[in-house]
N, C-alpha and C positions, 0 to 999 in steps of 0.2 A: 113276737120278739123280732123277727126279721123286718117287719114293717117299721118297728121303732128304730132299728139300725138305719134303714133307708131314710127315714125322716130326719134323724140326727145328722146323717151324712149330708143331706140336702141343706139343712140349716147351717152346717159348718161351711159348706161351699158358698152359700149366700153371704155369710159373715165375712169370709175371705174376699169375696167379690166386692163387697161394700168398702172394705179397707183399701183394696187396690184402687177402686174408683176415686176415693178421697185422696190417697197419696199421690195419684197421678191425675188429679183434677186439672183441667185446662188452665185454670188461673195460676198454677204453679209452674207451668212449662217455660215461660220466658225467663223466670229466675233460675230454674234448673239449667236452661240452655246457656245462659250467660255465665253461670258458675262453671259449666263444663268447658266453655270456650276459654274462660280466664285461666283455668288450671291446665289447659292444654299447652300453654306457653308458646303458642304459635303467632299470636298477634303482637306486633310491636307496640310497646307501651301498655298493653292490656294483658298483664301476666303477673305472676307472683314475684318476678325479678325486676319489676318496673322501678324506676327512680322515684324518690319520695314525692316530687312534684306531680309525677304522673299517677302515683298511687292515690293521691288526694283526688285527682280527676276520676280515677277508677271507682273510688268510694262514692262519688257523686253519681256516677253512671248506675251503680247498683241501687243507690237510694232512689233515683228517678224511676228505674225499672220496677222496683218493689212497690213504690207508691202508685204509679200510674198503670201498671199491668196486673197488680195483685190487690193492693189495699182498696183503691177507689172502686174498681169493678166489683170486688168482693163485698164491700160495704153497700154499694148500689144494689147488688142482688139481695142482700139481707133486708134492705129498706123496701124493695119491691115485694119481697115475700111478706114482710110485715103489713104492707098495704094491700095484700091479696092479689097483686098483679102477676105473681108467679106462685106455683104451688110448692116447689122445692128448688133447692140450689142446683139440682141435676137438670132442671128444665126439660122434663120428659116431653112436654107438649111443645111442638115446634113453634107454634104461634107465640108462646111466651118468650121465645128467644129473641124476637126482633128488637125490642127496645133495649134489653141488656147488651145485645151484640152491637147495636149502634153506639151506645155509650162507651162500650169497651173499645171499639174501633177508634172513636174520638180520643180516648185516653192514650192509646198506642201512638196515634199521630202526634198528640201533644208531647209525649215522651220523646219522640224522634226530633221534633222541632226544638225542644229545650236542649237536648243533648247536642244537636248540631249547631245551635246558635249561641249557646251560653258557655260551652266548655271548649277548651283549647286542645289541639292535637289529638282529637278522637279518631281512632282507627275506623276507616270507612266500612270495614267488615261488620262492625257493630250495627251501623245504620242499615246495612244491607239485610242483616238477619232480622232486624225489627221491621223492615219493609216487607220481608217475606211473611212475617206474622200478621201484618196489616192486610196483606193480600189474602191470607187465609181467612181472616175475620170477614172481609168483604164477601168472599165466595160463600162462606158459611151463612151470612146474612141473606144473600140472594137465594141460595139453595133451600134455606129453611122456610122460605115463603111457599115452596112447593113440596118439599120433601124433608124427612127427618134424618139428616145425616149425623153421624156420630162425632160430636165435638171432642170427646175424649181421644178418639183416634186421630183427629186432625192435630191435636196437641202433641201426641207422642210421635205421630208421623212427621211433624215439624222438627222434632228433635233428631229423628233419623235423617231428614233432609239437610239439617244444619251440619251434621257430621259428614255427610257425603259432600256437601259444599266445601267444608273446610279441608277435607282430604284431597279434593281435586284442585282447589286453589293453591294450597300450600304443599301439595305433593308429599304427604307424610302418611305413615301407616297408623291407622286408628282402628284396626280390625276388631280387637277385643272389645273396645267401647261400642263399636257399631253392632257387633253380634249381641252384646249384652242389652243394648237398647231394643234391638229387634225381639229379643226374648221378652223384655218388659212389654213391648207392644203386643206380643201374643197374649201375655197375662191380662193386659187391659182389654183386649178384644174378648177374651174369655169372660172377664168380669161383666162387661156390658151385655153380652149374650146371656150369661147366667142370671142376670138380674132382669132379663126380659126387657131391657131398655131399648134394644135395637134388634133389627133383623141382620143377618150376615151381610147382605149387600150394603147396608148403611154403615156397618163397621169397616168393610173393605174400602168403600168409597171415601170414608173419612181419612183412613190411613193414606190412600193415594193422593188426596188433595193436600194433606199435610206435607208429604214428601215433595210434591211437585212445586208447591208455593215457595219452598226454600231453594230447591235445586234450580228453579227457573232462573235465578240470578247468576247461574254459571254462564248464561248467555252474555253477560256483561264482561266476561274475561276472555 
């Protein structure tokens, strides 16, 4: 009886860990991040109170981000899985990550170029945040050649880094959001460990890389 309870508890924990891993999959992080920045109402022109002409630009920004950071990389991963190039969308094998990461990095760069060169009056902070994400992907690609760093933690760490970046640049209090994201980061870390997807060092390193790649751009201010 006691053994059955333990098994049921373990199965429940694994189910919850899987849900957390999918909800906060790295593919969703750029979209989550831009939504968070948009609704913070801190960026001129990129907020819920933007003028109609700027709102049209904002819709294009979201469309570009969704297409190039979520849909194309996601579809690419599905195709690679269908072809047998990767075993799962979680890409537990670090060697499997190299081609998808390279394609994703190219997609992020393409998104930045399109936003910068085809849209008018785009707040530069958007491009800086995307540049931080590109830097994170580049580091992930290099590190994955030698070591299996947690990409989930890089993603949620990038969210934390974006919040720290915004708070410092615009000098406003976002403590509740920051603490909530740190709590979510803890949940994601637990999920990756509970699924035996990573070792603690890989989880911690991923979070640190995510935070640093976004806050690095504080040096520009």
